[in-house]
N, C-alpha and C positions, 0 to 999 in steps of 0.2 A: 630097318634103320640104316641110314646112310653111314658110311665109314667116317669115323672121327680121327683127328689128330689130337692126341692128348700130350701136352708138353709140361713137364714138371721140374721145378727148381730142386736143388739138393738140400742145401743148408737151411734149416728152419722150415722145410716143406717136406721133402721125402724122408729126412732124418729127424728123429725126435730130439729133445734136449739132451738125451743120452748118446747122441750121434749114431743112432741105429734106426733102421726102418722098422715101423710097427708091423706086427703080423697082419693086421687088417690091410695095411698098404701093400704088402707083398702079395696077398691073396687077390686084392682088387686089381693090381696090374696084371697078374696072370689071367684073371678073368677077361680083362679088356683085350689082351692079345688073343686069347682063345676066340673071342667074338669077332676078330678081324680088324680091330682098331689099331692105328699106328701110335705106339707109345714111345715118347722121346724124352730123354733127360735133357734139360736145358740149364746149364750151370755156368758160373763164372770160373769154375775150376778148370785147370788143364786136364788133359787125358791122364797124365800121371797121377794127379791129385784126385781125380774122380774115378780111377780105375777100380778101387775096391767096391765102391757103390755100384758101378756099372755091372761088375761081376756078381755081386751079391743079389742084385735085382734081376739078373739074367736079361739085361737090356742090350740089344745090339744096335740101337739107334740113339745118337746123342749129339747134342750141340755143346761145345765147350768154349772156354775162353771168351765168355759173353758174346758168342755168336761168330767168332773169328774163324771157327772151323766146325764142320758138321760131318757126321758119319751115318750112313744107312747100311744096315747089315755089316757093320764094322769097316766099311769101305768109305774113304774120304770123298765127299761129293761137293764140299765147299771150302774155300780157303781165302782168307783176307789178312795178310800179315801187316805189321806196323810199318809205316814209311820210315826208312832208315835215316834219311837226312834229318827229318823232323825229330826223330828219336835221339839222334846224336846231339842235337841242340837242347833237347829236354834234359838229357843226362847232365850236360854241362850246366844248364840253368839250375837244376836241382842241386848239383854239387856246390855251386857258388853259395847256396843257401843251406848247405849241410843237410840236405834232405836225401834220404836213401831211396834207391830205385832197384827193384828186382824185375827180372825179365823172364818170360815164360815161353818155351817151345811147347810142342805137343807132349813130350815125355821127359823134359828136364827143365830146370829153372835155376837161377842164381842171382845173388845180389852183385851188382856192378859197382857198388859203393860200400863204404863201411864206416858210417858216421855214428849211428845210434842203434845198436843191435837190440837193446831192451825194447825200444819202441816197435821195431820190426817184429820181434818175438811176441809182444803183446797182441799185435794184430793177427799174426799167423796162428797163435794158440787159440784164438777165438773160434776156429773151426778145426782144431785138433792137429795142427801141423807145426813143424819146427821152422825156425828162421832159415831161409835159403842160405846155402854156403856162398862164400865169396869167390867170384871168378871174373877178374877184370877183362878177360878176353871173350867172355860168353857172347857178347854182342856180334863180334866178328866171325864167330864160328857156328852160329845157329840162326835159323829163321825164327823171328820173334812174333808170336801171335797176340801177346798181351803183356802189359807191364803192371807193376804196382809202384806207386810213389807214396812214401810214408810221411804225410804231413797232416796237420789238423785243419779245421774249417777256416781258421784265420787266414790261410793262404789259398783258399779255393779260387777266389776271383783273380788273383795274380797269375796262377797257373793257367786258368781257363782262357784268359785273355791272351796270354803269350802263345798258346798252342791250339788254335782252332782246328788244326789237323786231327786232333784227338778228342774223343769223348772221355771225360774224367768223371767216373761214377763212384760216389762215395759208398763204401760198404762197411766201414769201421771208422770210429772217431779219429783214428790215426792213419787211415789209408784210403786211397782211391785206386780204382782200376783204370788203366790206360788202354783204351781200345780205339780202333779206327773210327773216324768220323767221315761219312756215316757208317754206322755199324752197331748192331745190338742183337740180343737174342731174338727180339721180335722180328727184325728184318730177315734173319736166317730161317726162322720158323715159317714165315710167309713164303720164302723161296722154296723151302722143302715141300710145303703144302702144294704149291703150284707144280713142282716136279712130279709129285705122286698123284696129282689129280684130286686133291681134296679141297673143297670150297672154303673160303675164309670163315663163313658162318658155321662150319663144322670143326673149327679149331677150339679146343678147350685148353686153357693155361692155368697153372697153379704156381703161386709164388708168395713171397713174404718181404722181399727187400727192394731197395731202390732200383736195382738193375732189373727188376721184374715189372716195373710199372708199365713200360711201353707194351710188353707182351700181354699184360692184363687188359690194357686199353684196346689193342688191335684185334684180339681174339673174338670169335663169335661169343664165347663165354669166358670171362676172366674170373678166376676164383682166388680170392685172398685168404690166406691162413688166418686163424683167429689170433695168432701171436704176432701178426704183422702190425706195423705202426699205422696210425690213423690215415696218413696221406697215401699209403699203399692200398688200404682198404677202400678209399674213395675212388681208386682207379678200377675197381672190380665190379662185376655184375652180381657176384655172390660172395659173402663172407662166411666161411665155414668154421668149424671148431679148430682148435690148435693142433700143432704137430705132435703133441703128447696125448691128444684125446680123439684120435681117429678122424682127423679133419679131412684127409683125402677121401677115405671110404665114405664118410657121411655126405660129402658133396657129390661124389659119383652116384650114390643112391638117390640123392635129390634130383639129379639129372637123369635118373633111370638108365644109367649105363652099367650098373652092377646091381645085384640083388642082395 
């Protein structure tokens, strides 16, 4: 069997609704690595927020911040930070509308505004995190790989039209990720596959969210979790069971990658 690259999202995919990896998932990933396949975590989280999962699953390869950084054997091999001039304008634009913005480096993050903490907290708690602390100087002191703007769908078009330099990917009813345009998990997965000599048809991706659609589309085999929304499932080649019902293991068995 040719070597595969298997890329897996964290929230709603690698983690169950209890925010833990299933035993079947842990065993399946170990089996994949033992067979010589390249297993990569591909998440919207920063390295800081993904660290516990990376450690728990024993994974040394990961794409973070929706593709803005990538690591092989824990060494950074890809970097795409946000344009500082455009980000300055976006923070001003958001502030005029009393929209909060949080910024993420590899291992730190902070809010650079403080308008509506409950809304920020609601979004962050959806994946088990607290609201970022406030640091007005964060932007000037850190490289920024990703941001979050905390607004609802009624403002989607206004922000998207004002900032073509960014991709604004909704992940919560009150929040979008701010990532470079072009930039995505999918593009970084393709770059890593080329770097290690794995053909596109040998890429397998697993996901459940809006930021997974492109990687499900571009992979040789895209697998949507059973808990994904309908439009995410439409992007996939395979729809497996949910993140609570051994969805990853069942799909890998279907693909004859594990026993």
